[in-house]
C-alpha positions as CSV (number, residue, x, y, z in Angstrom):
1,M,38.3,249.3,10.0
2,D,35.6,250.4,12.4
3,F,35.1,246.7,13.4
4,F,38.7,246.4,14.6
5,V,38.5,249.7,16.5
6,F,35.3,248.4,18.2
7,V,37.0,245.1,19.1
8,S,40.1,246.8,20.6
9,Q,37.9,249.2,22.6
10,E,35.4,246.6,23.8
11,W,37.6,243.6,24.3
12,L,36.0,242.7,27.6
13,L,32.5,242.7,26.0
14,I,33.7,240.6,23.1
15,T,35.4,238.1,25.5
16,T,32.3,237.8,27.6
17,L,30.2,237.1,24.5
18,V,32.5,234.4,23.3
19,V,32.6,232.7,26.7
20,L,28.9,232.7,27.0
21,M,28.5,231.2,23.5
22,V,31.0,228.4,24.4
23,V,29.1,227.7,27.7
24,Y,25.8,227.7,25.8
25,A,27.1,225.2,23.2
26,W,28.5,223.0,25.9
27,R,25.2,222.9,27.8
28,E,23.2,222.2,24.7
29,R,25.5,219.3,23.8
30,I,25.1,217.8,27.3
31,K,21.3,218.2,27.2
32,N,21.2,216.1,24.0
33,G,23.0,213.3,25.8
34,Q,26.7,213.3,26.4
35,P,28.6,211.5,23.6
36,I,30.5,208.5,24.8
37,P,32.9,206.3,22.8
38,A,32.2,202.8,21.7
39,H,34.4,201.1,24.3
40,E,32.4,202.9,27.1
41,V,29.1,201.8,25.5
42,T,30.4,198.2,25.5
43,R,31.4,198.5,29.1
44,L,27.9,199.9,30.1
45,L,26.1,197.3,28.1
46,N,28.1,194.4,29.4
47,S,27.6,195.5,33.0
48,E,23.9,195.9,32.3
49,Q,24.0,199.5,33.4
50,A,22.6,200.7,30.1
51,V,20.3,199.8,27.2
52,L,21.0,200.8,23.6
53,L,18.3,202.6,21.6
54,D,18.9,202.4,17.8
55,V,17.0,205.3,16.2
56,R,17.8,204.4,12.6
57,E,15.1,203.4,10.1
58,A,13.9,199.8,10.3
59,S,15.6,198.8,7.1
60,D,19.0,200.1,8.4
61,Y,18.4,198.3,11.7
62,K,17.7,195.0,9.9
63,A,20.8,195.4,7.7
64,G,22.9,195.3,10.9
65,H,22.6,196.5,14.5
66,I,24.4,196.3,17.8
67,S,23.4,193.2,19.7
68,G,20.6,193.8,22.2
69,A,19.6,197.2,20.7
70,I,16.0,198.3,20.8
71,S,14.8,199.7,17.4
72,L,12.7,202.8,17.5
73,P,13.1,205.1,14.5
74,H,13.9,208.7,15.4
75,T,10.6,209.9,13.9
76,K,8.7,207.9,16.6
77,V,10.8,208.7,19.7
78,A,8.6,211.6,20.8
79,A,5.4,209.6,20.5
80,E,6.5,206.2,21.6
81,G,9.9,206.6,23.4
82,E,8.6,206.8,26.9
83,R,6.3,203.8,26.6
84,V,9.0,201.6,25.0
85,L,11.7,202.6,27.4
86,E,9.7,202.7,30.6
87,P,11.0,199.3,31.8
88,Y,14.6,200.7,31.5
89,R,14.0,204.1,33.3
90,E,16.7,203.3,36.0
91,K,19.3,202.5,33.3
92,I,21.3,204.8,31.1
93,I,19.8,205.0,27.6
94,V,22.5,205.1,24.9
95,V,21.1,206.5,21.7
96,A,22.7,205.3,18.4
97,D,22.0,206.3,14.9
98,K,24.0,206.1,11.7
99,L,26.4,209.1,12.1
100,G,25.1,211.1,15.0
101,Q,22.6,213.3,13.1
102,H,19.4,212.2,14.9
103,A,20.8,211.0,18.2
104,G,20.9,214.5,19.6
105,A,17.2,215.3,19.0
106,A,16.2,211.9,20.3
107,G,18.4,212.3,23.4
108,R,16.9,215.7,24.1
109,T,13.4,214.3,23.9
110,L,14.2,211.4,26.2
111,G,16.1,213.7,28.6
112,Q,13.0,215.9,28.9
113,K,11.0,212.9,29.9
114,G,13.4,212.1,32.7
115,F,15.7,209.5,31.2
116,D,19.5,209.5,31.7
117,V,20.7,209.7,28.1
118,R,24.1,209.3,26.4
119,R,24.9,209.2,22.7
120,L,27.1,206.7,20.9
121,A,29.9,209.0,19.5
122,G,30.1,208.6,15.8
123,G,27.0,206.4,15.6
124,V,26.9,202.9,14.3
125,T,29.3,203.9,11.5
126,E,32.0,204.6,14.1
127,W,31.1,201.3,15.8
128,Q,31.8,199.5,12.5
129,T,34.9,201.4,11.8
130,Q,36.3,200.1,15.1
131,G,35.7,196.6,14.0
132,L,32.9,195.9,16.5
133,P,30.3,193.4,15.5
134,L,26.8,193.9,14.2
135,V,23.9,191.5,14.2
136,K,21.6,191.1,11.2
137,S,18.0,190.3,11.5
């Protein structure tokens, strides 16, 4: 009961807190690389404005990956990402993983190193769901 009394008396404080939490969550999402849909990734890749970084494990990459993707497991992005992607510094780096669970951390790491990063929304799983092709190696 005291909680509801507090909320009714301090509605401005509560509203400010909620707004700040939403802004913080939005900024963190952007820092990790803004998610973009598969059709936008296709457009960027076809126009050579972007390069795709696949951060799944090597076995997943070999089982099927997006054409032209660079394989660098998420565990190695912090140590090797800058060296591997240096030739592409002027391009947008689109980070893809299986479902989106590791792309955010990889995107943040690369963003801190000065890369322009985006994330494939839904990962490679969403790519496949939309019927887009994968290449096997």
